[in-house]
mmCIF file of the N, C-alpha and C atoms, coordinates in Angstrom:
data_MODEL
# 
_entry.id   MODEL 
# 
loop_
_atom_site.group_PDB 
_atom_site.id 
_atom_site.type_symbol 
_atom_site.label_atom_id 
_atom_site.label_alt_id 
_atom_site.label_comp_id 
_atom_site.label_asym_id 
_atom_site.label_entity_id 
_atom_site.label_seq_id 
_atom_site.pdbx_PDB_ins_code 
_atom_site.Cartn_x 
_atom_site.Cartn_y 
_atom_site.Cartn_z 
_atom_site.occupancy 
_atom_site.B_iso_or_equiv 
_atom_site.pdbx_formal_charge 
_atom_site.auth_seq_id 
_atom_site.auth_comp_id 
_atom_site.auth_asym_id 
_atom_site.auth_atom_id 
_atom_site.pdbx_PDB_model_num 
ATOM 1   N N  . ALA A 1 1  ? 93.808  134.896 75.425  1.00 0.00 ? 1  ALA A N  1 
ATOM 2   C CA . ALA A 1 1  ? 94.080  134.952 73.998  1.00 0.00 ? 1  ALA A CA 1 
ATOM 3   C C  . ALA A 1 1  ? 94.843  133.694 73.556  1.00 0.00 ? 1  ALA A C  1 
ATOM 4   N N  . TRP A 1 2  ? 95.811  133.263 74.362  1.00 0.00 ? 2  TRP A N  1 
ATOM 5   C CA . TRP A 1 2  ? 96.608  132.088 74.003  1.00 0.00 ? 2  TRP A CA 1 
ATOM 6   C C  . TRP A 1 2  ? 95.725  130.853 73.860  1.00 0.00 ? 2  TRP A C  1 
ATOM 7   N N  . LEU A 1 3  ? 94.705  130.737 74.685  1.00 0.00 ? 3  LEU A N  1 
ATOM 8   C CA . LEU A 1 3  ? 93.838  129.571 74.695  1.00 0.00 ? 3  LEU A CA 1 
ATOM 9   C C  . LEU A 1 3  ? 92.833  129.555 73.540  1.00 0.00 ? 3  LEU A C  1 
ATOM 10  N N  . ALA A 1 4  ? 92.554  130.692 72.982  1.00 0.00 ? 4  ALA A N  1 
ATOM 11  C CA . ALA A 1 4  ? 91.470  130.820 71.999  1.00 0.00 ? 4  ALA A CA 1 
ATOM 12  C C  . ALA A 1 4  ? 91.534  129.769 70.896  1.00 0.00 ? 4  ALA A C  1 
ATOM 13  N N  . ASP A 1 5  ? 92.674  129.519 70.316  1.00 0.00 ? 5  ASP A N  1 
ATOM 14  C CA . ASP A 1 5  ? 92.763  128.550 69.215  1.00 0.00 ? 5  ASP A CA 1 
ATOM 15  C C  . ASP A 1 5  ? 93.072  127.125 69.700  1.00 0.00 ? 5  ASP A C  1 
ATOM 16  N N  . LYS A 1 6  ? 93.046  126.900 71.004  1.00 0.00 ? 6  LYS A N  1 
ATOM 17  C CA . LYS A 1 6  ? 93.352  125.588 71.560  1.00 0.00 ? 6  LYS A CA 1 
ATOM 18  C C  . LYS A 1 6  ? 92.183  125.001 72.356  1.00 0.00 ? 6  LYS A C  1 
ATOM 19  N N  . LYS A 1 7  ? 91.042  125.648 72.340  1.00 0.00 ? 7  LYS A N  1 
ATOM 20  C CA . LYS A 1 7  ? 89.910  125.218 73.164  1.00 0.00 ? 7  LYS A CA 1 
ATOM 21  C C  . LYS A 1 7  ? 89.442  123.807 72.850  1.00 0.00 ? 7  LYS A C  1 
ATOM 22  N N  . ASP A 1 8  ? 89.706  123.320 71.653  1.00 0.00 ? 8  ASP A N  1 
ATOM 23  C CA . ASP A 1 8  ? 89.304  121.955 71.311  1.00 0.00 ? 8  ASP A CA 1 
ATOM 24  C C  . ASP A 1 8  ? 90.246  120.915 71.917  1.00 0.00 ? 8  ASP A C  1 
ATOM 25  N N  . ARG A 1 9  ? 91.414  121.336 72.440  1.00 0.00 ? 9  ARG A N  1 
ATOM 26  C CA . ARG A 1 9  ? 92.392  120.410 73.014  1.00 0.00 ? 9  ARG A CA 1 
ATOM 27  C C  . ARG A 1 9  ? 92.652  120.635 74.495  1.00 0.00 ? 9  ARG A C  1 
ATOM 28  N N  . ILE A 1 10 ? 92.306  121.812 75.001  1.00 0.00 ? 10 ILE A N  1 
ATOM 29  C CA . ILE A 1 10 ? 92.588  122.149 76.394  1.00 0.00 ? 10 ILE A CA 1 
ATOM 30  C C  . ILE A 1 10 ? 91.321  122.633 77.070  1.00 0.00 ? 10 ILE A C  1 
ATOM 31  N N  . GLU A 1 11 ? 91.030  122.034 78.225  1.00 0.00 ? 11 GLU A N  1 
ATOM 32  C CA . GLU A 1 11 ? 89.897  122.488 79.027  1.00 0.00 ? 11 GLU A CA 1 
ATOM 33  C C  . GLU A 1 11 ? 90.432  123.046 80.335  1.00 0.00 ? 11 GLU A C  1 
ATOM 34  N N  . LEU A 1 12 ? 90.057  124.241 80.672  1.00 0.00 ? 12 LEU A N  1 
ATOM 35  C CA . LEU A 1 12 ? 90.480  124.850 81.920  1.00 0.00 ? 12 LEU A CA 1 
ATOM 36  C C  . LEU A 1 12 ? 89.568  124.399 83.054  1.00 0.00 ? 12 LEU A C  1 
ATOM 37  N N  . ALA A 1 13 ? 90.170  124.136 84.199  1.00 0.00 ? 13 ALA A N  1 
ATOM 38  C CA . ALA A 1 13 ? 89.423  123.797 85.405  1.00 0.00 ? 13 ALA A CA 1 
ATOM 39  C C  . ALA A 1 13 ? 89.861  124.772 86.476  1.00 0.00 ? 13 ALA A C  1 
ATOM 40  N N  . PHE A 1 14 ? 88.986  125.662 86.858  1.00 0.00 ? 14 PHE A N  1 
ATOM 41  C CA . PHE A 1 14 ? 89.315  126.667 87.860  1.00 0.00 ? 14 PHE A CA 1 
ATOM 42  C C  . PHE A 1 14 ? 89.099  126.082 89.249  1.00 0.00 ? 14 PHE A C  1 
ATOM 43  N N  . LEU A 1 15 ? 90.130  126.153 90.059  1.00 0.00 ? 15 LEU A N  1 
ATOM 44  C CA . LEU A 1 15 ? 90.102  125.616 91.409  1.00 0.00 ? 15 LEU A CA 1 
ATOM 45  C C  . LEU A 1 15 ? 90.138  126.748 92.417  1.00 0.00 ? 15 LEU A C  1 
ATOM 46  N N  . PRO A 1 16 ? 89.649  126.495 93.619  1.00 0.00 ? 16 PRO A N  1 
ATOM 47  C CA . PRO A 1 16 ? 89.773  127.498 94.678  1.00 0.00 ? 16 PRO A CA 1 
ATOM 48  C C  . PRO A 1 16 ? 91.256  127.795 94.928  1.00 0.00 ? 16 PRO A C  1 
ATOM 49  N N  . PRO A 1 17 ? 91.561  128.934 95.554  1.00 0.00 ? 17 PRO A N  1 
ATOM 50  C CA . PRO A 1 17 ? 92.964  129.296 95.783  1.00 0.00 ? 17 PRO A CA 1 
ATOM 51  C C  . PRO A 1 17 ? 93.761  128.221 96.531  1.00 0.00 ? 17 PRO A C  1 
ATOM 52  N N  . TYR A 1 18 ? 93.147  127.542 97.480  1.00 0.00 ? 18 TYR A N  1 
ATOM 53  C CA . TYR A 1 18 ? 93.840  126.485 98.202  1.00 0.00 ? 18 TYR A CA 1 
ATOM 54  C C  . TYR A 1 18 ? 92.924  125.277 98.257  1.00 0.00 ? 18 TYR A C  1 
ATOM 55  N N  . ALA A 1 19 ? 93.209  124.300 97.439  1.00 0.00 ? 19 ALA A N  1 
ATOM 56  C CA . ALA A 1 19 ? 92.373  123.106 97.384  1.00 0.00 ? 19 ALA A CA 1 
ATOM 57  C C  . ALA A 1 19 ? 93.244  121.884 97.124  1.00 0.00 ? 19 ALA A C  1 
ATOM 58  N N  . PRO A 1 20 ? 94.121  121.512 98.066  1.00 0.00 ? 20 PRO A N  1 
ATOM 59  C CA . PRO A 1 20 ? 95.014  120.379 97.822  1.00 0.00 ? 20 PRO A CA 1 
ATOM 60  C C  . PRO A 1 20 ? 94.265  119.077 97.551  1.00 0.00 ? 20 PRO A C  1 
ATOM 61  N N  . GLU A 1 21 ? 93.073  118.923 98.115  1.00 0.00 ? 21 GLU A N  1 
ATOM 62  C CA . GLU A 1 21 ? 92.311  117.698 97.875  1.00 0.00 ? 21 GLU A CA 1 
ATOM 63  C C  . GLU A 1 21 ? 91.851  117.583 96.421  1.00 0.00 ? 21 GLU A C  1 
ATOM 64  N N  . SER A 1 22 ? 91.876  118.675 95.685  1.00 0.00 ? 22 SER A N  1 
ATOM 65  C CA . SER A 1 22 ? 91.477  118.664 94.277  1.00 0.00 ? 22 SER A CA 1 
ATOM 66  C C  . SER A 1 22 ? 92.658  118.467 93.330  1.00 0.00 ? 22 SER A C  1 
ATOM 67  N N  . ASN A 1 23 ? 93.844  118.314 93.883  1.00 0.00 ? 23 ASN A N  1 
ATOM 68  C CA . ASN A 1 23 ? 95.052  118.191 93.076  1.00 0.00 ? 23 ASN A CA 1 
ATOM 69  C C  . ASN A 1 23 ? 95.581  116.761 93.169  1.00 0.00 ? 23 ASN A C  1 
ATOM 70  N N  . PRO A 1 24 ? 95.492  115.981 92.076  1.00 0.00 ? 24 PRO A N  1 
ATOM 71  C CA . PRO A 1 24 ? 95.981  114.597 92.119  1.00 0.00 ? 24 PRO A CA 1 
ATOM 72  C C  . PRO A 1 24 ? 97.445  114.490 92.559  1.00 0.00 ? 24 PRO A C  1 
ATOM 73  N N  . ASP A 1 25 ? 98.245  115.495 92.276  1.00 0.00 ? 25 ASP A N  1 
ATOM 74  C CA . ASP A 1 25 ? 99.653  115.485 92.701  1.00 0.00 ? 25 ASP A CA 1 
ATOM 75  C C  . ASP A 1 25 ? 99.786  115.356 94.207  1.00 0.00 ? 25 ASP A C  1 
ATOM 76  N N  . GLU A 1 26 ? 98.852  115.912 94.948  1.00 0.00 ? 26 GLU A N  1 
ATOM 77  C CA . GLU A 1 26 ? 98.934  115.874 96.406  1.00 0.00 ? 26 GLU A CA 1 
ATOM 78  C C  . GLU A 1 26 ? 98.821  114.442 96.936  1.00 0.00 ? 26 GLU A C  1 
ATOM 79  N N  . TYR A 1 27 ? 98.077  113.591 96.251  1.00 0.00 ? 27 TYR A N  1 
ATOM 80  C CA . TYR A 1 27 ? 97.942  112.208 96.684  1.00 0.00 ? 27 TYR A CA 1 
ATOM 81  C C  . TYR A 1 27 ? 99.242  111.448 96.440  1.00 0.00 ? 27 TYR A C  1 
ATOM 82  N N  . LEU A 1 28 ? 99.887  111.715 95.320  1.00 0.00 ? 28 LEU A N  1 
ATOM 83  C CA . LEU A 1 28 ? 101.200 111.133 95.070  1.00 0.00 ? 28 LEU A CA 1 
ATOM 84  C C  . LEU A 1 28 ? 102.208 111.650 96.093  1.00 0.00 ? 28 LEU A C  1 
ATOM 85  N N  . ASN A 1 29 ? 102.195 112.952 96.358  1.00 0.00 ? 29 ASN A N  1 
ATOM 86  C CA . ASN A 1 29 ? 103.120 113.534 97.334  1.00 0.00 ? 29 ASN A CA 1 
ATOM 87  C C  . ASN A 1 29 ? 102.947 112.891 98.708  1.00 0.00 ? 29 ASN A C  1 
ATOM 88  N N  . ARG A 1 30 ? 101.702 112.649 99.097  1.00 0.00 ? 30 ARG A N  1 
ATOM 89  C CA . ARG A 1 30 ? 101.443 112.008 100.394 1.00 0.00 ? 30 ARG A CA 1 
ATOM 90  C C  . ARG A 1 30 ? 102.075 110.623 100.445 1.00 0.00 ? 30 ARG A C  1 
ATOM 91  N N  . ASP A 1 31 ? 101.852 109.830 99.397  1.00 0.00 ? 31 ASP A N  1 
ATOM 92  C CA . ASP A 1 31 ? 102.423 108.482 99.365  1.00 0.00 ? 31 ASP A CA 1 
ATOM 93  C C  . ASP A 1 31 ? 103.950 108.524 99.325  1.00 0.00 ? 31 ASP A C  1 
ATOM 94  N N  . PHE A 1 32 ? 104.490 109.443 98.560  1.00 0.00 ? 32 PHE A N  1 
ATOM 95  C CA . PHE A 1 32 ? 105.943 109.590 98.439  1.00 0.00 ? 32 PHE A CA 1 
ATOM 96  C C  . PHE A 1 32 ? 106.558 109.955 99.790  1.00 0.00 ? 32 PHE A C  1 
ATOM 97  N N  . ASN A 1 33 ? 105.982 110.947 100.454 1.00 0.00 ? 33 ASN A N  1 
ATOM 98  C CA . ASN A 1 33 ? 106.507 111.375 101.755 1.00 0.00 ? 33 ASN A CA 1 
ATOM 99  C C  . ASN A 1 33 ? 106.378 110.275 102.804 1.00 0.00 ? 33 ASN A C  1 
ATOM 100 N N  . THR A 1 34 ? 105.279 109.527 102.753 1.00 0.00 ? 34 THR A N  1 
ATOM 101 C CA . THR A 1 34 ? 105.113 108.408 103.679 1.00 0.00 ? 34 THR A CA 1 
ATOM 102 C C  . THR A 1 34 ? 106.197 107.363 103.448 1.00 0.00 ? 34 THR A C  1 
ATOM 103 N N  . ALA A 1 35 ? 106.474 107.060 102.186 1.00 0.00 ? 35 ALA A N  1 
ATOM 104 C CA . ALA A 1 35 ? 107.514 106.078 101.858 1.00 0.00 ? 35 ALA A CA 1 
ATOM 105 C C  . ALA A 1 35 ? 108.882 106.541 102.354 1.00 0.00 ? 35 ALA A C  1 
ATOM 106 N N  . LEU A 1 36 ? 109.144 107.834 102.253 1.00 0.00 ? 36 LEU A N  1 
ATOM 107 C CA . LEU A 1 36 ? 110.443 108.343 102.710 1.00 0.00 ? 36 LEU A CA 1 
ATOM 108 C C  . LEU A 1 36 ? 110.575 108.312 104.225 1.00 0.00 ? 36 LEU A C  1 
ATOM 109 N N  . ARG A 1 37 ? 109.453 108.414 104.940 1.00 0.00 ? 37 ARG A N  1 
ATOM 110 C CA . ARG A 1 37 ? 109.490 108.421 106.408 1.00 0.00 ? 37 ARG A CA 1 
ATOM 111 C C  . ARG A 1 37 ? 109.524 107.026 107.015 1.00 0.00 ? 37 ARG A C  1 
ATOM 112 N N  . THR A 1 38 ? 109.158 106.007 106.242 1.00 0.00 ? 38 THR A N  1 
ATOM 113 C CA . THR A 1 38 ? 109.095 104.655 106.792 1.00 0.00 ? 38 THR A CA 1 
ATOM 114 C C  . THR A 1 38 ? 110.380 103.893 106.483 1.00 0.00 ? 38 THR A C  1 
ATOM 115 N N  . GLY A 1 39 ? 110.592 102.824 107.200 1.00 0.00 ? 39 GLY A N  1 
ATOM 116 C CA . GLY A 1 39 ? 111.786 102.009 106.978 1.00 0.00 ? 39 GLY A CA 1 
ATOM 117 C C  . GLY A 1 39 ? 113.021 102.656 107.570 1.00 0.00 ? 39 GLY A C  1 
ATOM 118 N N  . ALA A 1 40 ? 114.152 102.239 107.069 1.00 0.00 ? 40 ALA A N  1 
ATOM 119 C CA . ALA A 1 40 ? 115.432 102.746 107.577 1.00 0.00 ? 40 ALA A CA 1 
ATOM 120 C C  . ALA A 1 40 ? 115.556 104.249 107.326 1.00 0.00 ? 40 ALA A C  1 
ATOM 121 N N  . VAL A 1 41 ? 116.143 104.927 108.294 1.00 0.00 ? 41 VAL A N  1 
ATOM 122 C CA . VAL A 1 41 ? 116.342 106.372 108.186 1.00 0.00 ? 41 VAL A CA 1 
ATOM 123 C C  . VAL A 1 41 ? 117.473 106.648 107.196 1.00 0.00 ? 41 VAL A C  1 
ATOM 124 N N  . SER A 1 42 ? 117.236 107.578 106.295 1.00 0.00 ? 42 SER A N  1 
ATOM 125 C CA . SER A 1 42 ? 118.275 107.988 105.352 1.00 0.00 ? 42 SER A CA 1 
ATOM 126 C C  . SER A 1 42 ? 119.248 108.903 106.079 1.00 0.00 ? 42 SER A C  1 
ATOM 127 N N  . THR A 1 43 ? 120.508 108.539 106.042 1.00 0.00 ? 43 THR A N  1 
ATOM 128 C CA . THR A 1 43 ? 121.513 109.320 106.768 1.00 0.00 ? 43 THR A CA 1 
ATOM 129 C C  . THR A 1 43 ? 122.376 110.177 105.851 1.00 0.00 ? 43 THR A C  1 
ATOM 130 N N  . ASP A 1 44 ? 122.221 109.984 104.552 1.00 0.00 ? 44 ASP A N  1 
ATOM 131 C CA . ASP A 1 44 ? 122.989 110.796 103.603 1.00 0.00 ? 44 ASP A CA 1 
ATOM 132 C C  . ASP A 1 44 ? 122.202 110.927 102.302 1.00 0.00 ? 44 ASP A C  1 
ATOM 133 N N  . LYS A 1 45 ? 122.725 111.749 101.423 1.00 0.00 ? 45 LYS A N  1 
ATOM 134 C CA . LYS A 1 45 ? 122.024 112.034 100.161 1.00 0.00 ? 45 LYS A CA 1 
ATOM 135 C C  . LYS A 1 45 ? 121.831 110.761 99.334  1.00 0.00 ? 45 LYS A C  1 
ATOM 136 N N  . ASN A 1 46 ? 122.831 109.902 99.287  1.00 0.00 ? 46 ASN A N  1 
ATOM 137 C CA . ASN A 1 46 ? 122.727 108.683 98.470  1.00 0.00 ? 46 ASN A CA 1 
ATOM 138 C C  . ASN A 1 46 ? 121.646 107.744 98.968  1.00 0.00 ? 46 ASN A C  1 
ATOM 139 N N  . SER A 1 47 ? 121.552 107.555 100.286 1.00 0.00 ? 47 SER A N  1 
ATOM 140 C CA . SER A 1 47 ? 120.514 106.657 100.802 1.00 0.00 ? 47 SER A CA 1 
ATOM 141 C C  . SER A 1 47 ? 119.125 107.272 100.622 1.00 0.00 ? 47 SER A C  1 
ATOM 142 N N  . PHE A 1 48 ? 119.049 108.583 100.743 1.00 0.00 ? 48 PHE A N  1 
ATOM 143 C CA . PHE A 1 48 ? 117.775 109.268 100.513 1.00 0.00 ? 48 PHE A CA 1 
ATOM 144 C C  . PHE A 1 48 ? 117.342 109.103 99.051  1.00 0.00 ? 48 PHE A C  1 
ATOM 145 N N  . MET A 1 49 ? 118.265 109.326 98.137  1.00 0.00 ? 49 MET A N  1 
ATOM 146 C CA . MET A 1 49 ? 117.943 109.190 96.712  1.00 0.00 ? 49 MET A CA 1 
ATOM 147 C C  . MET A 1 49 ? 117.589 107.744 96.365  1.00 0.00 ? 49 MET A C  1 
ATOM 148 N N  . ALA A 1 50 ? 118.257 106.786 96.989  1.00 0.00 ? 50 ALA A N  1 
ATOM 149 C CA . ALA A 1 50 ? 117.946 105.377 96.738  1.00 0.00 ? 50 ALA A CA 1 
ATOM 150 C C  . ALA A 1 50 ? 116.522 105.063 97.192  1.00 0.00 ? 50 ALA A C  1 
ATOM 151 N N  . LYS A 1 51 ? 116.144 105.594 98.345  1.00 0.00 ? 51 LYS A N  1 
ATOM 152 C CA . LYS A 1 51 ? 114.795 105.367 98.861  1.00 0.00 ? 51 LYS A CA 1 
ATOM 153 C C  . LYS A 1 51 ? 113.753 106.023 97.951  1.00 0.00 ? 51 LYS A C  1 
ATOM 154 N N  . ALA A 1 52 ? 114.027 107.244 97.516  1.00 0.00 ? 52 ALA A N  1 
ATOM 155 C CA . ALA A 1 52 ? 113.105 107.958 96.627  1.00 0.00 ? 52 ALA A CA 1 
ATOM 156 C C  . ALA A 1 52 ? 112.982 107.246 95.283  1.00 0.00 ? 52 ALA A C  1 
ATOM 157 N N  . THR A 1 53 ? 114.102 106.814 94.736  1.00 0.00 ? 53 THR A N  1 
ATOM 158 C CA . THR A 1 53 ? 114.098 106.119 93.444  1.00 0.00 ? 53 THR A CA 1 
ATOM 159 C C  . THR A 1 53 ? 113.367 104.784 93.554  1.00 0.00 ? 53 THR A C  1 
ATOM 160 N N  . ALA A 1 54 ? 113.566 104.079 94.652  1.00 0.00 ? 54 ALA A N  1 
ATOM 161 C CA . ALA A 1 54 ? 112.872 102.800 94.844  1.00 0.00 ? 54 ALA A CA 1 
ATOM 162 C C  . ALA A 1 54 ? 111.363 103.012 94.867  1.00 0.00 ? 54 ALA A C  1 
ATOM 163 N N  . PHE A 1 55 ? 110.901 104.059 95.550  1.00 0.00 ? 55 PHE A N  1 
ATOM 164 C CA . PHE A 1 55 ? 109.466 104.341 95.570  1.00 0.00 ? 55 PHE A CA 1 
ATOM 165 C C  . PHE A 1 55 ? 108.944 104.606 94.159  1.00 0.00 ? 55 PHE A C  1 
ATOM 166 N N  . MET A 1 56 ? 109.637 105.472 93.430  1.00 0.00 ? 56 MET A N  1 
ATOM 167 C CA . MET A 1 56 ? 109.176 105.819 92.082  1.00 0.00 ? 56 MET A CA 1 
ATOM 168 C C  . MET A 1 56 ? 109.223 104.609 91.152  1.00 0.00 ? 56 MET A C  1 
ATOM 169 N N  . ASP A 1 57 ? 110.236 103.768 91.298  1.00 0.00 ? 57 ASP A N  1 
ATOM 170 C CA . ASP A 1 57 ? 110.308 102.548 90.482  1.00 0.00 ? 57 ASP A CA 1 
ATOM 171 C C  . ASP A 1 57 ? 109.124 101.620 90.779  1.00 0.00 ? 57 ASP A C  1 
ATOM 172 N N  . ARG A 1 58 ? 108.779 101.481 92.075  1.00 0.00 ? 58 ARG A N  1 
ATOM 173 C CA . ARG A 1 58 ? 107.611 100.656 92.433  1.00 0.00 ? 58 ARG A CA 1 
ATOM 174 C C  . ARG A 1 58 ? 106.334 101.269 91.862  1.00 0.00 ? 58 ARG A C  1 
ATOM 175 N N  . LEU A 1 59 ? 106.217 102.578 91.958  1.00 0.00 ? 59 LEU A N  1 
ATOM 176 C CA . LEU A 1 59 ? 105.015 103.248 91.470  1.00 0.00 ? 59 LEU A CA 1 
ATOM 177 C C  . LEU A 1 59 ? 104.855 103.069 89.958  1.00 0.00 ? 59 LEU A C  1 
ATOM 178 N N  . CYS A 1 60 ? 105.956 103.055 89.243  1.00 0.00 ? 60 CYS A N  1 
ATOM 179 C CA . CYS A 1 60 ? 105.899 102.836 87.786  1.00 0.00 ? 60 CYS A CA 1 
ATOM 180 C C  . CYS A 1 60 ? 105.316 101.470 87.445  1.00 0.00 ? 60 CYS A C  1 
ATOM 181 N N  . GLN A 1 61 ? 105.417 100.535 88.367  1.00 0.00 ? 61 GLN A N  1 
ATOM 182 C CA . GLN A 1 61 ? 104.891 99.188  88.144  1.00 0.00 ? 61 GLN A CA 1 
ATOM 183 C C  . GLN A 1 61 ? 103.437 99.052  88.571  1.00 0.00 ? 61 GLN A C  1 
ATOM 184 N N  . MET A 1 62 ? 102.845 100.158 89.072  1.00 0.00 ? 62 MET A N  1 
ATOM 185 C CA . MET A 1 62 ? 101.473 100.114 89.583  1.00 0.00 ? 62 MET A CA 1 
ATOM 186 C C  . MET A 1 62 ? 100.610 101.206 88.940  1.00 0.00 ? 62 MET A C  1 
ATOM 187 N N  . PRO A 1 63 ? 100.297 101.075 87.655  1.00 0.00 ? 63 PRO A N  1 
ATOM 188 C CA . PRO A 1 63 ? 99.486  102.117 87.011  1.00 0.00 ? 63 PRO A CA 1 
ATOM 189 C C  . PRO A 1 63 ? 98.126  102.308 87.677  1.00 0.00 ? 63 PRO A C  1 
ATOM 190 N N  . GLN A 1 64 ? 97.593  101.241 88.293  1.00 0.00 ? 64 GLN A N  1 
ATOM 191 C CA . GLN A 1 64 ? 96.305  101.368 88.984  1.00 0.00 ? 64 GLN A CA 1 
ATOM 192 C C  . GLN A 1 64 ? 96.416  102.302 90.184  1.00 0.00 ? 64 GLN A C  1 
ATOM 193 N N  . LYS A 1 65 ? 97.568  102.338 90.828  1.00 0.00 ? 65 LYS A N  1 
ATOM 194 C CA . LYS A 1 65 ? 97.774  103.241 91.961  1.00 0.00 ? 65 LYS A CA 1 
ATOM 195 C C  . LYS A 1 65 ? 97.796  104.686 91.469  1.00 0.00 ? 65 LYS A C  1 
ATOM 196 N N  . VAL A 1 66 ? 98.508  104.923 90.370  1.00 0.00 ? 66 VAL A N  1 
ATOM 197 C CA . VAL A 1 66 ? 98.565  106.271 89.804  1.00 0.00 ? 66 VAL A CA 1 
ATOM 198 C C  . VAL A 1 66 ? 97.167  106.716 89.392  1.00 0.00 ? 66 VAL A C  1 
ATOM 199 N N  . ALA A 1 67 ? 96.410  105.831 88.767  1.00 0.00 ? 67 ALA A N  1 
ATOM 200 C CA . ALA A 1 67 ? 95.040  106.156 88.357  1.00 0.00 ? 67 ALA A CA 1 
ATOM 201 C C  . ALA A 1 67 ? 94.171  106.491 89.562  1.00 0.00 ? 67 ALA A C  1 
ATOM 202 N N  . SER A 1 68 ? 94.451  105.861 90.708  1.00 0.00 ? 68 SER A N  1 
ATOM 203 C CA . SER A 1 68 ? 93.632  106.113 91.894  1.00 0.00 ? 68 SER A CA 1 
ATOM 204 C C  . SER A 1 68 ? 93.758  107.557 92.380  1.00 0.00 ? 68 SER A C  1 
ATOM 205 N N  . TYR A 1 69 ? 94.875  108.204 92.105  1.00 0.00 ? 69 TYR A N  1 
ATOM 206 C CA . TYR A 1 69 ? 95.021  109.605 92.495  1.00 0.00 ? 69 TYR A CA 1 
ATOM 207 C C  . TYR A 1 69 ? 93.983  110.476 91.778  1.00 0.00 ? 69 TYR A C  1 
ATOM 208 N N  . PHE A 1 70 ? 93.601  110.069 90.593  1.00 0.00 ? 70 PHE A N  1 
ATOM 209 C CA . PHE A 1 70 ? 92.632  110.823 89.797  1.00 0.00 ? 70 PHE A CA 1 
ATOM 210 C C  . PHE A 1 70 ? 91.199  110.407 90.090  1.00 0.00 ? 70 PHE A C  1 
ATOM 211 N N  . ARG A 1 71 ? 91.016  109.272 90.747  1.00 0.00 ? 71 ARG A N  1 
ATOM 212 C CA . ARG A 1 71 ? 89.666  108.789 91.054  1.00 0.00 ? 71 ARG A CA 1 
ATOM 213 C C  . ARG A 1 71 ? 89.099  109.356 92.344  1.00 0.00 ? 71 ARG A C  1 
ATOM 214 N N  . HIS A 1 72 ? 89.930  110.022 93.118  1.00 0.00 ? 72 HIS A N  1 
ATOM 215 C CA . HIS A 1 72 ? 89.432  110.622 94.359  1.00 0.00 ? 72 HIS A CA 1 
ATOM 216 C C  . HIS A 1 72 ? 88.281  111.556 93.989  1.00 0.00 ? 72 HIS A C  1 
ATOM 217 N N  . PRO A 1 73 ? 87.189  111.550 94.743  1.00 0.00 ? 73 PRO A N  1 
ATOM 218 C CA . PRO A 1 73 ? 86.029  112.373 94.382  1.00 0.00 ? 73 PRO A CA 1 
ATOM 219 C C  . PRO A 1 73 ? 86.364  113.846 94.112  1.00 0.00 ? 73 PRO A C  1 
ATOM 220 N N  . SER A 1 74 ? 87.307  114.397 94.837  1.00 0.00 ? 74 SER A N  1 
ATOM 221 C CA . SER A 1 74 ? 87.637  115.814 94.631  1.00 0.00 ? 74 SER A CA 1 
ATOM 222 C C  . SER A 1 74 ? 88.532  116.054 93.443  1.00 0.00 ? 74 SER A C  1 
ATOM 223 N N  . ALA A 1 75 ? 89.140  114.981 92.904  1.00 0.00 ? 75 ALA A N  1 
ATOM 224 C CA . ALA A 1 75 ? 90.082  115.151 91.794  1.00 0.00 ? 75 ALA A CA 1 
ATOM 225 C C  . ALA A 1 75 ? 89.575  114.551 90.499  1.00 0.00 ? 75 ALA A C  1 
ATOM 226 N N  . ARG A 1 76 ? 88.355  114.049 90.502  1.00 0.00 ? 76 ARG A N  1 
ATOM 227 C CA . ARG A 1 76 ? 87.818  113.399 89.292  1.00 0.00 ? 76 ARG A CA 1 
ATOM 228 C C  . ARG A 1 76 ? 87.749  114.321 88.083  1.00 0.00 ? 76 ARG A C  1 
ATOM 229 N N  . TYR A 1 77 ? 87.635  115.618 88.322  1.00 0.00 ? 77 TYR A N  1 
ATOM 230 C CA . TYR A 1 77 ? 87.592  116.563 87.203  1.00 0.00 ? 77 TYR A CA 1 
ATOM 231 C C  . TYR A 1 77 ? 88.807  116.381 86.296  1.00 0.00 ? 77 TYR A C  1 
ATOM 232 N N  . ALA A 1 78 ? 89.940  115.966 86.860  1.00 0.00 ? 78 ALA A N  1 
ATOM 233 C CA . ALA A 1 78 ? 91.188  115.870 86.114  1.00 0.00 ? 78 ALA A CA 1 
ATOM 234 C C  . ALA A 1 78 ? 91.227  114.667 85.181  1.00 0.00 ? 78 ALA A C  1 
ATOM 235 N N  . MET A 1 79 ? 90.304  113.734 85.330  1.00 0.00 ? 79 MET A N  1 
ATOM 236 C CA . MET A 1 79 ? 90.309  112.560 84.466  1.00 0.00 ? 79 MET A CA 1 
ATOM 237 C C  . MET A 1 79 ? 89.172  112.561 83.445  1.00 0.00 ? 79 MET A C  1 
ATOM 238 N N  . SER A 1 80 ? 88.474  113.663 83.324  1.00 0.00 ? 80 SER A N  1 
ATOM 239 C CA . SER A 1 80 ? 87.389  113.688 82.339  1.00 0.00 ? 80 SER A CA 1 
ATOM 240 C C  . SER A 1 80 ? 87.960  113.487 80.940  1.00 0.00 ? 80 SER A C  1 
ATOM 241 N N  . GLY A 1 81 ? 87.334  112.610 80.218  1.00 0.00 ? 81 GLY A N  1 
ATOM 242 C CA . GLY A 1 81 ? 87.763  112.315 78.857  1.00 0.00 ? 81 GLY A CA 1 
ATOM 243 C C  . GLY A 1 81 ? 88.848  111.257 78.770  1.00 0.00 ? 81 GLY A C  1 
ATOM 244 N N  . ILE A 1 82 ? 89.261  110.684 79.914  1.00 0.00 ? 82 ILE A N  1 
ATOM 245 C CA . ILE A 1 82 ? 90.319  109.666 79.894  1.00 0.00 ? 82 ILE A CA 1 
ATOM 246 C C  . ILE A 1 82 ? 89.662  108.303 79.898  1.00 0.00 ? 82 ILE A C  1 
# 
C-alpha cells in the first residue's frame, strides 16, 4: 500500500534470500575489509578509525571505483536508469 503512490519513483528489485553477489554494498565491504587487514596492524581504536577514515577518504576521490560496485554483472540491476 505504501508503494502504490510512489511507483513512478521507486522500483522494487526482489532478490533471493541470500545473494551477496547481487548487493553492491558487499563489494565495498570487501574492499573496506581488505584495506583494514593490510598495512600496519591497528592496535587501538584511534589507529583503527584512522585506517578506516583514510580508506573512505580515498574512496571519495575515486567515483569510478564506487561505480564499479554497481557494474558487476550480478549487481547491474541496481544501476538501471542511472
